[in-house]
C-alpha positions, 0 to 999 in steps of 0.5 A: 573406448570404454573410458571415453564412454564412461567419461562422456556419461559422467560429463553428461550426468554432471551437466544434467545435474547442474541443469536440474539444479538451476531449474529448481530455482523458481523465479517469481515476477512482481510489479508495484503500483507505485514507483520504485523510488517511492518510500513504500517501494524502497521499504518493500525492497529493503524489508521483503524483496532482498531478505526473501531472495537471501534466505531462499537463494537456490530455491526461489527468487523474486524478480522486479518487473517494474512499476506503473510505467510497465503496468497501469496501477488499476490493471495490476490486480486483474493481472495477478488474478489472471496469472500474468504476473506472479506477485504485486505490491500495491495499495489495495484502494486501487482495487475497491471496484474489483474487491469491495473489501479492499477499500477498507484496508486504508480506513482501518485505525488498527495496527497490523499487529492488532489486525493479525492478532484479532483475525482480521487478516485471516478473515480477508484471506478467503476474500482475496483468494476468491476475488484476486485469486491471490494470497496476502503475504504481508501488509504494510505500513502502519505508523505513518499518518495521512494528512490534509495539506493546504495552500491557505489556512483552513477554518476549523469546524465543530461539524466536520472538523474543517470547512473547505467550502468551495476549495478544489482539492486533489483527491483519490477515491479514498479521500473523496467522501470526507473532502466532499463532507467538508465542502471541498470539490475533489479533483482527481489528479495523478501525483506527477500532476500535483506540482502544476495543479498547485502552481496554477491554482487548479487545486488548493490542497491535497490529501497525502500520507507522510513521506515521498512528498518533498520530491514532487516540490509541492512544498513550494506552494503548501502552507499548512498540514492539518493535525491529527493524522489519520488512516494508514497504508493499505499496501499489501504484497500478494501472490497469485494463488495458483503460483502459491499452490505450486511452490514447495512447502519450504518456499511457502514457509519462507514467503510467509516468514518474510511477510510477517517480518515485513509487517513489523519491520516496515514500520520503523524503516518507513517512519525514518523515511517519513521523518527525513521527508518531513524535515524538508517540508518544515524547512520550506516553511510548512506549518502545523495546524492542530485541531482541538476540542470539538473540531478535533473530534468532528474531524476524526468522526468525518474522516473515519466514520463517514468512510465506513458508512459510505462503504456499508452497502457494497457487495461484500463477501464477508458481512460489513459489520463483521469486517468493521468489528475487526478493523475499526475502533471508534476514536 
């Protein structure tokens, strides 16, 4: 009887130990504002998601819930703030109305390394904590430029860089200020609608970062890509602050380590993907339009300085000039 009792005790203890060990592994749910097949999300999986799950095995793992098909883009920031999801990977420009400083992340012209070293990201952390109830883990993706693409050859302008007078251009809030300054008529249009929009002549061009463009088939209609490139991605991996504070120091350290590696490691991965996408665009007959001289200077002034000036009077937590000093260098 004692043997049976002792055996039962050992078995029960073993089951308890196994159950406790299983419970010790924390699952962090993440959503992305862009589709899983997008270059940036593929890069996130390769350089952040999979690496963290490997080094944190047994302690924590990230579980991908889905992209905009499971949660609308603009709702993912509020969902993070409320704790409905543990993490998000999103372009911060989607949340400029919620966090004014988020609108500046795309219009910086400094590398992530520079933004880390000069304290810009540290300057943003308290803002993200207050407005997102979140913490910045990693910011990608420097080294991939944004461009204007057109179905016609645009005119150079010494005043704004390009003269797009009267032409409807597919736009988002990020591009609207400079497209308007160039005389264009901005049209809000989801990426999935670009092909039909260009096919039917609803729009005559788009603004878009390098990469993940050929899959939409729009190279069939686009004739010119304007140079120089501009801007950078404002995509960040964020974690809910309440969730972060409950994690062990070991898991926090691994998330921090992975985030820093993501910031530097995402650049070559995304650059390779963009180069492969560019090959498809060039093969379709897309041509470069290189602005030079005064037109080039005017173009960079328009896309950068106008973007900053248009955002000057927003209700920032950190003073605008302090933000600008850390995040922008006049070209």
